[in-house]
C-alpha positions in Angstrom: -0.3 0.1 -0.1 2.5 2.4 1.1 4.8 1.8 -2.4 1.7 2.6 -4.2 1.4 5.8 -2.4 4.8 6.9 -3.0 5.0 5.6 -6.4 1.6 8.1 -6.8 3.0 10.8 -5.3 6.3 11.0 -7.1 4.5 10.5 -10.3 2.8 14.0 -9.3 6.0 15.7 -8.3 7.5 14.7 -11.5 4.7 16.4 -12.9 4.4 19.5 -11.0 8.5 20.1 -11.8 7.9 19.1 -15.5 4.8 22.3 -15.1 7.1 24.5 -12.9 10.3 23.9 -15.7 8.1 24.7 -18.5 6.8 27.7 -16.9 10.1 29.1 -15.9 11.6 28.4 -19.9 8.6 29.9 -21.2 9.0 33.0 -19.2 12.8 33.1 -19.9 12.5 33.0 -23.7 11.0 36.6 -23.4 13.5 37.7 -21.3 16.8 38.5 -23.0 20.2 40.1 -22.2 22.3 41.4 -24.7 25.9 42.2 -23.6 29.0 44.3 -24.9 31.5 41.7 -26.1 34.4 43.7 -25.0 32.8 43.5 -21.4 35.7 41.4 -19.1 34.1 38.0 -17.6 33.9 40.3 -14.1 32.2 43.4 -15.9 29.7 40.8 -17.2 28.8 39.0 -13.7 28.5 42.6 -12.5 25.9 43.5 -15.6 23.9 40.0 -14.6 23.9 40.8 -11.4 22.8 44.6 -11.7 19.7 43.6 -14.0 18.7 40.7 -11.6 18.5 37.8 -13.8 20.2 34.3 -13.7 22.8 33.6 -16.4 22.1 29.7 -16.4 18.3 30.5 -17.1 18.0 33.9 -19.2 19.4 34.1 -22.8 22.3 36.2 -23.2 23.6 37.4 -26.7 26.7 39.8 -27.8 26.9 43.0 -29.7 30.3 43.6 -31.1 31.4 47.1 -31.8 31.1 46.5 -35.6 27.6 46.1 -35.3 27.3 49.5 -33.4 29.2 51.3 -36.0 26.9 50.0 -38.7 24.2 52.3 -38.0 26.2 54.8 -36.5 29.1 55.4 -38.9 28.7 58.9 -40.2 26.4 59.9 -37.6 28.4 60.7 -34.9 32.6 60.9 -34.4 34.8 57.7 -34.6 35.9 58.9 -30.8 32.3 58.6 -29.5 31.7 55.4 -31.1 34.8 54.1 -29.8 36.4 50.4 -30.5 34.9 48.8 -27.9 31.1 47.2 -27.4 30.7 47.9 -23.5 27.1 49.0 -23.2 24.6 46.0 -22.1 21.0 45.8 -22.2 18.0 43.9 -20.3 15.1 43.3 -22.7 11.9 41.9 -21.2 8.6 41.6 -23.6 5.5 42.7 -22.1 1.6 42.0 -22.6 -0.3 43.5 -25.7 -0.4 47.4 -25.1 1.6 47.6 -21.9 4.1 50.0 -24.0 7.8 51.0 -23.0 9.3 51.2 -20.3 13.2 52.4 -19.8 15.7 53.2 -17.3 19.3 53.5 -17.3 22.7 53.0 -15.9 25.9 54.8 -16.1 24.7 56.1 -19.3 26.0 60.1 -19.7 25.0 61.2 -22.6 21.4 59.4 -23.8 18.1 59.9 -21.5 15.6 57.2 -21.1 13.1 59.1 -22.9 15.6 59.6 -26.1 15.6 56.0 -26.3 12.0 55.5 -25.9 11.6 57.9 -28.4 13.9 55.9 -30.7 12.7 52.8 -30.0 9.1 53.3 -31.0 10.9 55.0 -34.6 12.3 51.2 -35.3 9.4 49.5 -34.4 10.0 48.6 -30.9 6.8 48.1 -29.0 5.8 46.4 -25.3 9.0 46.3 -23.5 10.7 46.9 -20.5 14.8 47.8 -21.0 17.4 48.4 -19.3 20.9 49.7 -20.3 24.0 49.9 -18.0 27.3 49.6 -18.2 29.6 49.0 -15.7 31.0 52.8 -15.7 30.0 55.8 -17.3 29.9 56.0 -21.4 28.2 57.9 -23.9 25.2 55.1 -24.4 25.0 56.3 -28.3 25.7 52.6 -29.2 23.2 50.8 -26.8 20.3 51.2 -29.2 22.1 48.6 -31.4 21.7 46.2 -28.5 18.2 47.1 -27.7 17.2 46.3 -31.1 18.9 42.9 -31.6 17.5 41.8 -27.9 14.2 42.8 -29.2 14.4 41.1 -32.4 15.8 37.9 -30.4 12.8 38.0 -28.1 10.1 38.4 -30.5 11.6 36.2 -33.4 11.0 39.1 -35.9 13.1 41.4 -38.0 13.0 45.3 -37.7 12.9 47.2 -40.8 16.6 48.3 -41.8 15.2 51.4 -42.9 13.6 52.0 -39.4 16.7 51.4 -37.7 18.9 53.4 -39.2 16.3 56.2 -38.9 15.8 55.7 -34.6 19.7 55.7 -34.7 20.1 58.9 -36.3 17.2 60.0 -33.7 19.0 59.5 -31.0 22.1 60.8 -32.2 20.2 64.3 -33.4 18.1 64.2 -29.9 21.3 63.7 -28.1 23.4 66.4 -29.8 20.3 68.8 -29.3 20.3 67.8 -25.5 24.0 69.4 -25.6 22.7 73.1 -26.2 19.0 72.7 -24.8 18.4 70.2 -22.0 18.1 66.4 -22.6 14.5 66.6 -21.0 13.6 69.2 -23.8 15.3 67.7 -26.6 13.5 64.5 -26.3 9.8 66.4 -25.5 10.8 68.7 -28.8 11.5 65.7 -30.9 8.3 63.7 -29.3 6.0 66.4 -30.3 7.1 67.2 -33.5 7.0 63.7 -34.5 3.8 63.3 -33.5 2.5 66.1 -35.3 4.1 65.4 -38.4 3.0 61.8 -38.5 -0.4 62.5 -37.6 -0.5 65.5 -40.4 1.4 63.3 -42.9 3.3 65.9 -43.5 5.8 65.9 -46.2 6.9 69.5 -47.4 9.7 70.5 -46.0 8.5 73.9 -45.0 5.3 73.1 -43.3 7.4 70.2 -41.3 9.8 73.7 -40.3 6.9 75.5 -39.7 5.7 72.5 -37.0 9.0 72.7 -35.4 9.2 76.5 -34.8 5.9 76.8 -33.2 6.4 73.5 -30.8 9.9 75.1 -29.9 8.2 78.0 -29.4 5.8 76.4 -27.4 8.3 74.9 -25.2 10.7 78.4 -25.2 13.3 76.8 -27.2 15.7 78.4 -29.3 16.7 76.7 -32.2 19.5 77.4 -35.0 18.2 77.1 -38.8 20.9 74.2 -38.9 19.2 72.4 -36.2 15.8 72.8 -37.8 17.1 72.0 -41.0 18.3 68.7 -39.5 15.1 67.8 -37.5 13.2 68.5 -41.1 15.4 66.0 -42.9 15.1 63.6 -39.6 11.2 63.9 -40.0 10.9 62.8 -43.7 12.6 59.9 -43.1 10.7 58.8 -39.8 7.7 60.0 -41.8 8.4 57.4 -44.7 8.1 54.3 -41.9 4.6 54.5 -41.8 4.1 54.9 -37.8 1.1 55.3 -35.8 0.6 58.4 -34.3 -2.0 56.6 -31.6 0.2 53.6 -31.1 3.4 56.2 -30.7 1.6 57.8 -28.1 0.3 54.6 -26.3 3.9 53.0 -26.4 5.3 56.3 -24.4 2.9 56.7 -21.4 4.9 54.4 -19.6 8.6 55.1 -20.4 10.1 55.7 -16.7 10.4 52.7 -14.7 12.7 52.3 -11.2 15.0 49.5 -12.1 14.5 48.5 -8.4 11.0 47.3 -9.3 12.7 44.9 -11.8 14.6 43.6 -9.2 12.1 43.6 -6.3 9.8 41.4 -9.0 13.1 39.1 -9.7 13.2 38.6 -6.0 9.8 38.1 -5.4 9.8 35.2 -8.5 13.0 33.8 -6.4 10.8 33.6 -2.9 7.9 31.9 -5.0 10.4 29.5 -6.3 12.2 28.7 -2.7 8.7 28.4 -1.1 8.1 25.4 -3.6 11.3 23.5 -3.3 11.1 23.9 0.5 7.7 22.5 0.5 9.2 19.6 -1.3 11.8 19.1 0.5 9.2 18.9 3.4 7.3 16.5 1.9 10.6 14.3 1.1 11.4 14.5 4.8 7.9 13.5 6.0 8.2 10.6 3.4 11.3 9.3 4.9 9.8 9.4 8.4 7.3 7.0 7.5 9.9 4.1 7.0 12.0 4.7 9.8 
């Protein structure tokens, strides 16, 4: 009798383990870490710890400096791109309609709002993203890691033209941020982009007028050269057939506290530990039956 009970219980436990492993494996398929290929092993560990993920259960990909240069060549000085891939990225897919959430660590030149704006231009949606480095870096090249990780997580390729335009947007916004402030630069580009897309503007003069009007509303002074740069960027963005309502929805929650991500990971670890403790207790009780 005891043998029958034990056999049945062992089968049930086996099924429970199968269910748990399948559940956690599925969850981790939607969670990707992109590491800079030139990080040292210690720095890689530091990044994984900062992201709060287990390297044994989370898919990890690498991004090289050559990949970063593919989209940034000609947009920023070679010195700024550097010769090493350092920036790292955590990407987790979110349920449909959740929008984009971004946080940064040791990123000096690009704000989370700038990343979010460029991400929607690239075609990224419903994703939680953390961009980080073991020491201060500009962060310009990190968009390549974000896009690569998103493609890996979804199994879908982003438009190459959209990726190029997104990188150009990030560089223009970041450069503008040095002159007028990061927050104002990000807000200006976002508002101009939304209006240009909504009105489907293609005429350069009309786009320039929109830029001037929004700059005036935000109390921003732009040079003719800056306006010209933004006009050319908007012409490219307008060719991507983006939906202004989707953009607004995606950008509703761009701020996310990385501590919340870590808290969620710790809570999940707590649940798993409770399950394992319960199973251990069961085996201890089972062993006592044969004493």
